[in-house]
N, C-alpha and C positions, 0 to 999 in steps of 0.2 A: 308105348308108341313114341318114336322119335319124330317130333314135329319141329325141331329146332331149325332145320333148313327152311321150312315153310314160313317161319316168322322172321327170319333174318332180315328181309327187306323192310319189314315193319319197324324194326329197331332203329334204323337210320341214325338220326341225331337225337334220339330220345334219351331219357335218363337211364334206360336199360341197355344202352349201346354196349357198354363194357362189362355188363353183368353176366356172370356164368350162372346158368340154371340147369337143373337136372330134371329130365322128364320122370314122373313118378306115376304109379297106379293109384287110383282113388283110395284103396285100402291102406296106402302108405301116408295118407294125409291125416294129421291129427284133428281131433274134434276141438272146436266147433267148425273148423275150416272145411272139413270134408262135406258137411251138410250145406255150407254156404257156397261151395264150388261144384259139387257133384250132383247136378240136376239138369233138367232141360228147360229151365225158366230163364228169364232175363235177370241180371244181377240187381237192377234198380229196385224192383219190387221185392226181391229176396232180401236185400239189405234193409229196405224200409221195414219189412216185417220183423227181422232180427233185432234191429235197433229201436224199433217202436216209434218211428217218425219219418217225416218226409226226407227225401234225399235231394241234396242240392249239388250243383255242378260248379267247379272252377276249372276253366281252361288254362292250361299252362303254355301250350304251343299248338300252332296249326300249320298245315301245309296242304296245298291243293294242286292236283295235277289232273287237269281236265275233269273227268267225272269221278275221280277218287279224291276223297277228302280225309285227311289224317288229322286226328287231334289227340293230344296228350292231356289227360284230365285227372282231377282228384274229385271223388265223390265224398260228400259230407253228410252226416246226420247231425244237425245243429252245428256245433263248432268242431266236432270230432271227425277226422278223416277216416273213411271206412273203405276206400278203394283207390288205388292208382290204376288208371286205364290208358291203354294205347289202342285207339280205335280207328280203323280204316272203313269209311262209309262209301259204298258204291252209289253215288248220287243218282246215276242214270237208272237205278232200280227203285227209286223212291218217287212218290207222287210229288207234284210241285209244292203243295202245302207243307209236306213233311220236309222237303229240301229247305224251305224257308226257315222252318223252326230249327232244323239241325244247324244251319249256317248262322242263325242268330246267337248260338253258343250260350244259351241261358238255361237249357234243360238237359238232363241225361237222356241218352238215346232210348233206353228202355222205357222211360216215362213217355216220351214222344210216341213211340210205337204203340204202347198200351192205350194211351189216350185216343189215338187215331182209330182204333178198332180194326186195323188191318190184321189179316191172318199172317202169322209168321211162326217160324220154328227156331228154337235155340238148340244148337247141337255142339256140345263141347268136343273139341278135337283131341285135347290132351291136357294133362295137369303137370304142374311144375313145382319144384322146391328150389328156393334160393338160400344158399348157405349163410350163416350168421355173418353180418358185416359186409356182405356183397352189395346190398341195396339198403342204404340208410339215409333216405332223403329227409330233409329237415321237417317236412310236413307230416311224416309218420312218427309216432312215439317210438322211443328206443325199443328194439326187439329183445334186449336183455340176453344176448347170446343165443337166441332161438332162431330157427329157420323161418322164412316166410313161405307162403304157399299161394299159388295162383292157377289160372287156367287159360287156355287158348280156346276161344269159342267162335263159332260162325253162326250168324243169323241168316235165315233163308226166307224169302217171300213165298207166297202161295204157289208160285210157278217154279219153285226150287232155284231161284236166282239168288246169288249172294247179295244180301243187303249190307252186311258188315262182318269184318273179322276183328276180333277183340282180344287183346292180351290184358288180363285182369289180375292184379296183385293185391292181396289183403294185408293190412297191418296186423300186428299181434294184438290180441285182446288182453286187457288186464284181467288177471285171475279174480 
């Protein structure tokens, strides 16, 4: 599925603005990235389970336009970066207490939603591959000439309203 036009507006002034990526099918994603990306769960709990520890958040950049809040983040397990994320949150579809926690910029969105107990669904829209050297931020370990993988995901509330649209990129794991 070609979802690139759908995410173009998210890219804006992000680190991914000039990055070329190729939509791929889940079967074209290498292990362990396929299992980390191809599921209907949030990434925060998936990464916590995989890395065996709590996931922390570092916010790189934010932008707010009325009820839409965009943040560019890195998720960490200890000192290790485990995801780059570009997240658009529809604040008008979030309870007041959740809005406050999201805007405090101290917790990953998945953790906030899971802690709140609200019913939500995670529905991946598509998966992507980034060619070697296309995305080499200094916070990711060197990819060693290997491609990176990610997904474009949408979170929906119990009324099927969009809570968030998320572009998630994983760093290479050391063998």
